[in-house]
C-alpha positions as CSV (number, residue, x, y, z in Angstrom):
1,M,-75.0,-72.4,-139.3
2,N,-76.0,-72.8,-142.9
3,K,-76.8,-76.3,-143.0
4,L,-73.8,-76.8,-145.8
5,V,-71.4,-75.2,-144.2
6,Y,-71.9,-77.5,-140.9
7,I,-71.6,-80.6,-143.0
8,L,-68.6,-79.2,-144.7
9,F,-66.6,-78.3,-141.2
10,F,-67.4,-81.8,-139.9
11,F,-66.3,-83.8,-142.9
12,G,-63.3,-82.0,-143.4
13,M,-63.8,-79.9,-146.0
14,L,-62.6,-76.7,-144.8
15,I,-59.0,-77.9,-145.8
16,I,-60.0,-76.8,-149.3
17,P,-59.0,-73.4,-149.6
18,K,-61.3,-72.5,-152.5
19,L,-64.6,-73.8,-152.6
20,T,-66.8,-72.0,-155.7
21,Y,-70.7,-72.8,-156.0
22,A,-70.9,-70.6,-158.2
23,Q,-74.7,-69.5,-158.9
24,V,-75.7,-71.4,-155.7
25,D,-76.2,-68.7,-152.8
26,F,-76.9,-71.1,-149.5
27,N,-77.6,-68.0,-147.4
28,K,-80.5,-67.0,-150.0
29,T,-84.1,-68.0,-148.5
30,P,-86.0,-69.5,-151.7
31,D,-88.7,-67.7,-152.8
32,D,-88.8,-69.0,-156.5
33,D,-88.2,-72.3,-158.3
34,L,-84.1,-71.7,-157.8
35,G,-85.0,-71.8,-154.3
36,I,-86.2,-75.8,-155.1
37,V,-83.3,-76.2,-156.9
38,E,-80.4,-74.7,-154.4
39,D,-82.2,-76.8,-151.8
40,E,-82.0,-79.9,-154.1
41,F,-78.4,-79.4,-154.4
42,Q,-77.6,-78.8,-151.2
43,E,-79.6,-82.2,-150.0
44,L,-77.8,-84.3,-152.9
45,F,-74.1,-82.8,-152.0
46,F,-75.1,-83.6,-148.4
47,E,-75.8,-87.0,-149.3
48,A,-72.6,-87.7,-151.4
49,L,-70.6,-86.9,-147.8
50,K,-73.3,-89.0,-145.7
51,Q,-72.4,-92.5,-148.3
52,K,-69.0,-91.9,-148.7
53,G,-68.6,-91.4,-144.6
54,V,-70.6,-94.8,-144.6
55,E,-68.5,-95.9,-147.7
56,N,-71.2,-96.6,-149.9
57,Y,-69.1,-95.0,-152.4
58,D,-71.2,-96.2,-155.4
59,R,-74.4,-94.2,-153.8
60,A,-72.4,-91.4,-153.1
61,V,-70.9,-91.4,-156.6
62,V,-74.8,-91.0,-157.9
63,A,-75.5,-88.2,-155.7
64,L,-72.5,-86.3,-156.9
65,Q,-73.2,-87.0,-160.2
66,K,-77.0,-85.5,-160.0
67,C,-75.2,-82.5,-158.1
68,I,-73.4,-82.1,-161.5
69,A,-76.8,-82.2,-163.6
70,I,-77.9,-79.5,-161.4
71,D,-74.8,-77.4,-161.6
72,K,-71.8,-78.1,-163.6
73,A,-69.3,-75.2,-162.4
74,P,-68.3,-76.5,-158.6
75,A,-64.8,-78.0,-159.1
76,V,-65.4,-79.9,-155.4
77,L,-67.9,-81.8,-156.8
78,Y,-65.3,-83.5,-159.2
79,Y,-62.7,-83.6,-156.9
80,E,-65.5,-85.9,-154.4
81,L,-66.1,-87.8,-157.6
82,G,-62.2,-88.9,-158.1
83,K,-62.0,-90.0,-154.6
84,N,-65.5,-92.1,-154.7
85,F,-64.1,-93.5,-157.8
86,M,-61.0,-94.3,-156.4
87,K,-62.5,-96.4,-153.4
88,L,-64.7,-98.2,-156.1
89,K,-61.3,-99.1,-158.3
90,N,-63.0,-97.5,-161.4
91,F,-59.5,-95.3,-161.9
92,G,-60.2,-94.1,-165.3
93,A,-62.9,-92.3,-164.0
94,A,-61.0,-91.0,-161.3
95,E,-58.9,-90.0,-163.1
96,D,-61.0,-88.1,-165.9
97,A,-62.9,-86.3,-162.6
98,L,-59.8,-85.3,-160.7
99,K,-58.5,-83.8,-164.1
100,T,-61.9,-81.8,-164.3
101,A,-61.6,-80.5,-160.2
102,V,-57.6,-79.4,-161.7
103,D,-59.0,-77.5,-164.9
104,K,-61.4,-75.9,-163.2
105,D,-59.0,-74.9,-160.3
106,P,-55.8,-75.1,-161.2
107,D,-54.3,-73.5,-158.2
108,N,-55.8,-75.8,-155.5
109,E,-52.9,-77.5,-154.0
110,W,-55.2,-80.3,-152.2
111,Y,-57.0,-80.8,-155.7
112,L,-53.2,-81.1,-157.3
113,D,-51.9,-83.5,-154.3
114,E,-55.3,-85.9,-155.1
115,L,-54.2,-86.3,-158.6
116,Y,-50.6,-86.7,-157.5
117,G,-51.7,-89.4,-155.2
118,Y,-53.8,-91.2,-158.1
119,Y,-50.9,-90.9,-160.3
120,V,-49.0,-92.5,-157.8
121,S,-50.8,-95.6,-157.1
122,Q,-51.2,-96.2,-160.8
123,N,-47.2,-96.1,-160.8
124,D,-47.6,-93.4,-163.8
125,L,-44.9,-91.8,-162.5
126,K,-44.0,-89.6,-165.6
127,K,-47.6,-88.4,-165.0
128,A,-46.9,-87.9,-161.1
129,L,-43.5,-86.6,-161.8
130,K,-45.6,-84.0,-163.5
131,T,-47.7,-83.0,-160.8
132,V,-45.6,-82.9,-158.1
133,Q,-43.2,-80.5,-159.8
134,Q,-46.6,-78.5,-159.9
135,L,-47.1,-79.0,-156.4
136,V,-43.6,-78.3,-155.2
137,E,-44.6,-74.4,-156.6
138,Y,-47.1,-74.6,-153.2
139,H,-45.0,-76.4,-150.6
140,P,-41.2,-77.4,-150.3
141,D,-42.3,-80.9,-148.3
142,Y,-42.8,-82.0,-152.1
143,K,-39.5,-81.5,-153.1
144,E,-39.0,-85.0,-150.9
145,D,-41.6,-86.7,-152.9
146,L,-40.2,-85.0,-156.3
147,A,-36.9,-86.9,-155.2
148,T,-38.4,-90.4,-154.4
149,L,-40.1,-90.2,-157.6
150,Y,-36.3,-89.3,-159.5
151,V,-35.1,-92.3,-157.7
152,R,-38.1,-94.9,-158.8
153,M,-37.1,-93.6,-162.0
154,E,-33.6,-93.9,-161.7
155,K,-32.7,-90.2,-162.4
156,Y,-30.4,-90.7,-159.7
157,D,-28.4,-87.7,-160.7
158,D,-31.2,-85.1,-160.2
159,A,-32.1,-86.9,-156.9
160,L,-29.3,-86.3,-155.4
161,E,-29.1,-82.9,-156.0
162,L,-32.4,-81.8,-154.8
163,L,-31.2,-84.0,-151.7
164,D,-28.2,-81.7,-151.4
165,E,-30.6,-78.9,-151.6
166,L,-33.3,-79.6,-149.3
167,D,-30.1,-81.0,-146.9
168,A,-28.6,-77.2,-147.4
169,S,-31.9,-75.3,-146.7
170,F,-33.6,-77.7,-143.9
171,G,-30.6,-79.7,-142.7
172,V,-30.1,-83.5,-143.0
173,S,-32.7,-85.8,-141.8
174,A,-33.3,-89.5,-141.5
175,P,-35.8,-90.2,-144.5
176,R,-33.8,-88.1,-146.7
177,D,-30.6,-90.0,-145.9
178,V,-32.1,-93.6,-146.4
179,L,-33.3,-92.3,-149.5
180,R,-29.7,-91.3,-150.7
181,N,-28.1,-94.5,-149.3
182,R,-30.7,-95.8,-151.4
183,I,-29.3,-94.2,-154.7
184,Y,-25.6,-94.6,-153.4
185,K,-26.4,-98.6,-153.3
186,A,-27.8,-98.5,-156.6
187,T,-25.4,-96.9,-158.2
188,G,-22.5,-98.3,-156.5
189,R,-21.2,-94.9,-155.3
190,A,-19.3,-95.9,-152.2
191,E,-16.7,-93.0,-152.6
192,E,-19.1,-90.4,-153.0
193,Q,-21.6,-91.7,-150.1
194,I,-18.3,-91.6,-147.6
195,E,-17.3,-88.1,-148.9
196,N,-20.5,-86.6,-148.0
197,L,-20.1,-87.9,-144.6
198,E,-16.8,-87.0,-144.2
199,T,-18.1,-83.4,-145.8
200,R,-20.7,-83.5,-142.7
201,V,-18.4,-84.4,-140.1
202,E,-16.1,-81.9,-141.1
203,N,-19.1,-79.3,-141.3
204,N,-20.5,-80.3,-138.0
205,P,-17.8,-82.0,-135.7
206,K,-19.7,-81.9,-132.7
207,N,-22.7,-84.5,-134.2
208,E,-22.4,-87.8,-133.0
209,A,-24.5,-89.3,-135.6
210,N,-22.3,-88.3,-138.5
211,Y,-19.4,-89.6,-136.9
212,L,-21.2,-93.4,-136.4
213,A,-22.4,-92.8,-139.5
214,L,-19.0,-92.4,-141.2
215,I,-17.7,-95.2,-139.0
216,Y,-20.5,-97.5,-140.3
217,R,-19.6,-96.8,-144.0
218,Y,-15.9,-97.6,-144.0
219,S,-16.2,-100.7,-141.8
220,E,-18.7,-101.6,-144.5
221,Q,-15.9,-101.1,-147.6
222,N,-13.2,-102.9,-145.2
223,E,-11.5,-99.7,-144.2
224,K,-10.9,-100.4,-140.6
225,E,-8.1,-98.6,-139.8
226,K,-10.3,-95.2,-141.2
227,A,-13.6,-96.2,-139.0
228,F,-11.4,-97.3,-135.7
229,E,-9.6,-93.5,-136.4
230,T,-12.9,-92.0,-136.9
231,A,-14.4,-93.5,-133.3
232,Q,-11.5,-92.2,-131.8
233,E,-12.1,-88.9,-133.2
234,L,-15.4,-88.9,-131.9
235,L,-14.3,-90.1,-128.4
236,K,-12.1,-86.6,-128.4
237,V,-14.9,-84.3,-129.6
238,K,-17.2,-86.3,-127.1
239,P,-15.5,-88.3,-124.3
240,N,-18.6,-89.5,-122.8
241,S,-20.1,-91.0,-125.9
242,Q,-21.5,-94.2,-125.0
243,I,-22.9,-95.2,-128.4
244,V,-19.3,-95.1,-129.7
245,H,-18.4,-97.8,-127.9
246,L,-20.8,-100.6,-130.0
247,A,-17.8,-99.9,-132.7
248,L,-14.9,-99.6,-130.2
249,Y,-15.6,-103.2,-128.3
250,K,-14.9,-104.6,-131.9
251,F,-11.8,-102.7,-132.8
252,Y,-10.4,-103.7,-129.8
253,L,-11.4,-106.7,-130.0
254,D,-9.6,-107.6,-133.3
255,K,-6.6,-105.7,-131.9
256,N,-6.4,-108.2,-129.2
257,N,-6.8,-105.2,-127.2
258,T,-8.9,-106.9,-124.2
259,D,-9.1,-105.2,-121.7
260,E,-10.2,-101.8,-123.8
261,A,-12.8,-104.2,-125.3
262,I,-14.1,-105.5,-121.9
263,N,-14.6,-101.5,-120.6
264,S,-16.5,-100.8,-123.8
265,M,-18.4,-103.8,-123.6
266,K,-19.6,-102.8,-119.8
267,I,-20.2,-99.1,-120.9
268,V,-22.2,-100.7,-123.7
269,V,-24.5,-103.1,-121.7
270,K,-24.8,-100.4,-118.9
271,S,-26.3,-97.7,-121.1
272,D,-29.4,-96.4,-120.9
273,E,-29.2,-94.6,-124.5
274,I,-28.0,-97.9,-126.5
275,K,-31.2,-99.9,-127.8
276,S,-31.5,-103.8,-126.4
277,D,-31.1,-105.7,-129.5
278,A,-27.4,-103.7,-129.9
279,K,-26.5,-104.8,-126.8
280,L,-27.2,-108.3,-126.8
281,K,-25.3,-108.2,-130.5
282,V,-21.9,-107.4,-128.2
283,L,-22.4,-109.8,-126.1
284,S,-23.6,-112.3,-128.7
285,D,-20.1,-111.7,-129.8
286,F,-18.5,-111.4,-126.0
287,V,-19.8,-114.9,-126.0
288,N,-18.1,-115.8,-129.0
289,F,-15.1,-114.6,-128.2
290,V,-15.0,-116.3,-124.4
291,K,-14.7,-119.9,-126.1
292,E,-11.5,-119.4,-127.2
293,N,-10.6,-117.2,-124.4
294,P,-12.3,-118.9,-121.1
295,Q,-10.2,-116.7,-118.5
296,Y,-12.2,-113.7,-119.9
297,E,-15.4,-116.2,-118.7
298,N,-16.2,-113.8,-115.1
299,E,-16.4,-110.9,-117.3
300,L,-18.6,-112.6,-119.6
301,L,-21.0,-113.7,-116.3
302,E,-20.7,-110.0,-114.9
303,A,-21.9,-108.3,-118.8
304,T,-24.8,-111.3,-118.8
305,M,-26.1,-109.6,-115.2
306,L,-25.5,-106.2,-116.4
307,L,-28.3,-107.2,-118.7
308,D,-30.7,-109.3,-116.6
309,G,-34.3,-108.6,-117.8
310,Q,-32.8,-107.3,-121.4
311,T,-32.0,-111.0,-123.0
312,D,-33.3,-112.2,-126.1
313,A,-33.8,-116.1,-126.7
314,N,-30.9,-115.8,-129.6
315,T,-28.5,-114.7,-126.5
316,L,-29.7,-117.3,-124.2
317,V,-28.9,-120.0,-126.8
318,D,-25.5,-118.8,-127.4
319,L,-25.2,-119.0,-123.8
320,G,-26.6,-122.2,-123.2
321,L,-24.6,-123.8,-126.3
322,Y,-21.7,-121.9,-124.5
323,Y,-21.9,-123.7,-121.2
324,L,-23.2,-126.9,-123.2
325,N,-19.6,-127.2,-124.9
326,K,-18.1,-126.4,-121.6
327,K,-20.1,-129.6,-120.2
328,D,-21.6,-127.4,-117.5
329,K,-25.2,-128.8,-118.3
330,P,-27.0,-127.7,-115.4
331,K,-26.1,-124.1,-116.5
332,A,-26.5,-125.1,-120.0
333,L,-30.3,-126.0,-118.9
334,N,-31.0,-122.8,-117.2
335,Y,-30.0,-120.7,-120.2
336,F,-32.0,-123.2,-122.5
337,E,-35.4,-122.8,-120.5
338,Q,-35.3,-119.3,-120.1
339,A,-34.9,-119.5,-123.8
340,L,-37.6,-121.2,-124.1
341,K,-40.0,-119.0,-121.8
342,M,-39.2,-116.3,-124.6
343,D,-39.7,-118.6,-127.7
344,S,-42.2,-120.6,-126.8
345,E,-42.6,-122.2,-130.6
346,N,-38.6,-122.6,-131.1
347,F,-38.7,-126.8,-131.6
348,D,-34.6,-126.4,-131.4
349,I,-34.4,-125.0,-127.9
350,L,-37.0,-127.2,-127.1
351,K,-35.1,-130.2,-128.0
352,N,-32.3,-129.3,-126.4
353,V,-33.9,-128.5,-122.7
354,L,-35.6,-132.2,-123.2
355,L,-32.2,-134.2,-123.9
356,L,-30.5,-132.1,-120.9
357,H,-33.2,-133.4,-118.4
358,I,-32.1,-136.9,-119.8
359,D,-28.4,-136.3,-119.4
360,L,-29.0,-134.8,-116.0
361,K,-31.1,-137.7,-115.1
362,Q,-34.5,-135.8,-114.5
363,F,-36.4,-138.1,-115.9
364,D,-39.8,-137.1,-114.2
365,L,-39.5,-133.5,-115.9
366,A,-38.3,-135.3,-119.1
367,Q,-41.4,-137.7,-119.0
368,T,-43.7,-134.3,-118.4
369,K,-42.2,-132.0,-120.9
370,S,-41.6,-134.7,-123.5
371,E,-46.0,-135.6,-123.2
372,A,-46.0,-131.8,-124.2
373,A,-44.3,-131.7,-126.6
374,M,-46.1,-135.2,-128.6
375,L,-49.4,-133.1,-128.5
376,K,-47.6,-129.7,-129.9
377,Y,-45.3,-132.0,-132.4
378,P,-46.8,-135.0,-133.1
379,A,-44.6,-135.5,-136.5
380,Q,-41.5,-135.1,-134.3
381,P,-40.3,-138.7,-133.5
382,L,-37.5,-137.2,-131.4
383,C,-40.4,-136.6,-128.6
384,Y,-41.7,-139.7,-128.7
385,L,-38.2,-141.3,-128.1
386,I,-37.2,-139.0,-125.1
387,N,-40.2,-139.8,-123.6
388,A,-39.5,-143.5,-124.0
389,V,-36.3,-143.4,-122.3
390,A,-37.8,-141.1,-119.3
391,L,-40.5,-144.2,-119.3
392,N,-37.8,-146.9,-119.1
393,E,-35.7,-145.3,-116.5
394,L,-38.5,-144.8,-114.4
395,N,-39.5,-148.0,-115.0
396,K,-42.6,-147.8,-117.1
397,P,-42.0,-149.9,-120.2
398,S,-45.6,-150.7,-121.3
399,E,-46.1,-146.7,-121.6
400,A,-42.5,-146.4,-123.1
401,L,-43.3,-149.0,-125.9
402,D,-46.9,-147.3,-126.8
403,S,-44.8,-144.4,-127.3
404,L,-42.3,-145.6,-129.1
405,E,-44.6,-147.6,-131.9
406,S,-47.0,-144.3,-132.2
407,G,-43.1,-142.4,-132.7
408,L,-41.5,-145.2,-135.4
409,D,-44.4,-144.3,-138.0
410,W,-43.4,-140.7,-138.0
411,I,-39.6,-141.4,-138.8
412,V,-38.2,-141.1,-142.5
413,E,-35.3,-141.8,-143.6
414,D,-32.9,-141.7,-140.8
415,L,-31.7,-144.8,-139.6
416,K,-29.9,-143.4,-136.5
417,M,-33.1,-142.3,-134.9
418,E,-34.6,-146.0,-136.0
419,A,-32.0,-147.8,-134.5
420,D,-31.9,-145.8,-131.1
421,F,-35.8,-146.2,-131.4
422,Y,-35.4,-150.2,-131.1
423,K,-32.7,-150.2,-128.5
424,Q,-35.2,-148.0,-126.2
425,M,-37.9,-151.3,-127.4
426,A,-35.2,-154.1,-126.8
427,K,-34.6,-152.6,-123.4
428,A,-38.5,-151.8,-122.3
429,Y,-38.8,-155.9,-122.7
430,E,-36.1,-156.4,-121.0
431,L,-37.7,-155.2,-118.2
432,L,-40.7,-156.6,-119.1
433,N,-38.6,-160.3,-119.0
434,N,-39.6,-160.7,-122.7
435,T,-35.8,-161.5,-123.3
436,T,-36.8,-163.4,-126.9
437,K,-38.6,-159.7,-128.4
438,A,-35.5,-157.8,-126.4
439,K,-33.1,-159.8,-128.2
440,S,-35.3,-159.3,-131.6
441,F,-35.0,-155.6,-131.0
442,K,-31.1,-155.7,-130.0
443,D,-30.3,-157.6,-133.7
444,K,-32.3,-155.0,-135.5
445,A,-31.0,-152.0,-134.0
446,I,-27.5,-153.5,-134.7
447,A,-28.3,-154.4,-138.1
448,L,-29.4,-151.0,-139.0
449,K,-26.2,-149.0,-137.3
450,S,-23.9,-151.4,-139.8
451,K,-25.5,-150.1,-142.9
C-alpha cells in the first residue's frame, strides 16, 4: 500500500470524502527532481500527522506549512492546519485556515462541520448559523443543531417550526423535547406546551410517555383535576401501567382515598420499571403521611421491607426522624446508623447517632464513636461534649475533663453549649471528690443559663 494512503487510513483521514492532491502522484516512481519533491511532501505530511497524534501541535503546523510551500492546492492541508491551530488556541489562524479549506472544496461536509464547530466554540452564533444552514443540505441531522442555534439566538418561533418539522418527519425524541421545553419555559408558553402534548396523546393514544408528560405539565400548572383525569385515562388505555402510579398515589392521598394511595404506593415500590430514586420519593412522602396518620404504620413497614437494599440516606433519615418523633429510639437509631453507612460524611446523621447512644445509655459505643468523631471533626464541640458525657457515665472523670477542656476552645457564641460543658465539668469534679471546683463550674453553668 502506498505509504501516505496507509497513514491516512490509520489516522482517520478516509472520513474525508474528497482528498485532492493536485499535481502529486504518490504512485509514480520518482525519476527526476519532481519525484524528490513528491517524497518531501509525503514525508512532511506524514510528520504533521505524527506530531498531531502525539499532541505536538506546533510542530504539526510547521510541517503543514512546509507542505503548503510545496503545493498550495490540497484543501486537506488547510483543514489539518485549522485543527492544529485550534489545539494551540490560535483561533484567528484556525478560522483563516478552515475558511481556506472550505473555499477550496466548498462541497466538503467535513470541512464545513469543522468550521461550524469552530464558530460554536467561539460563540460566534451568526457565522455558526450561516455554516450550519449549509450543512443542513448534506444531512438532516444538522437540523437539530440549527434548532439549538435558533434557541441560543432567541429565534424561538424558527426553532419551534423546525422542531415540529423534525417531529413530523422522524417522530418525537427526548433531546428535541428538552429543547422544546427550554423554549416553552423561556417564553412562558405553558398553554402551547400543554396543547402540543394533548395533540400527541390524541395522535398516539397508546404512547405512555405522552400521557406522563401531560400529567406532569398539568400538575406544574396546578391543574390537578386534569392531571388526575389524564392519569386515569392512561390506566384505561394501559391497565398494567406501573409508572402511572407515581402520579396516582399522590392524587389519591390528596383526595383522602388512602386505600387506593397505598395500593399505588405498593405497585411503585415493587415495580421493576421504576427507578429507585422515584420509589424513594414516594416512600418519603408516605413517611410524612404516616406521621399524621399513624394507623397506617404497618403499611409503611411493609413498603420499607419491599424496598430493602434500595433505600438512600435521605429516606433512612426520614424514617429515623419518624421513629424519633414516636419516641421509639432503638428503631430511630437503627435507621440513622444505616443512613450513616450510606453517607459517612454527614455530620447531622452522626450527631443523631451519638445522641441516641447517650439516650439509650450505650456509653461504651458513645465513647468509641465520639472519639473517632473528634478526630474527624476537631472543630465540632458537640463531639467533645458527648465524649465527656460518656466518660463521666463510665466513671472516667479525668479523661472527661481532658475532653471538655479541649472542646471549650471550639465553642463560638453558644451559651447553652458552654453551660452544658460546665455542667459536665462539675460532674467530673464531683466524681473526683473536688467539691470546690464542682461548685464553681455549677455556678458558671447556672449563670450562663440565666443570661
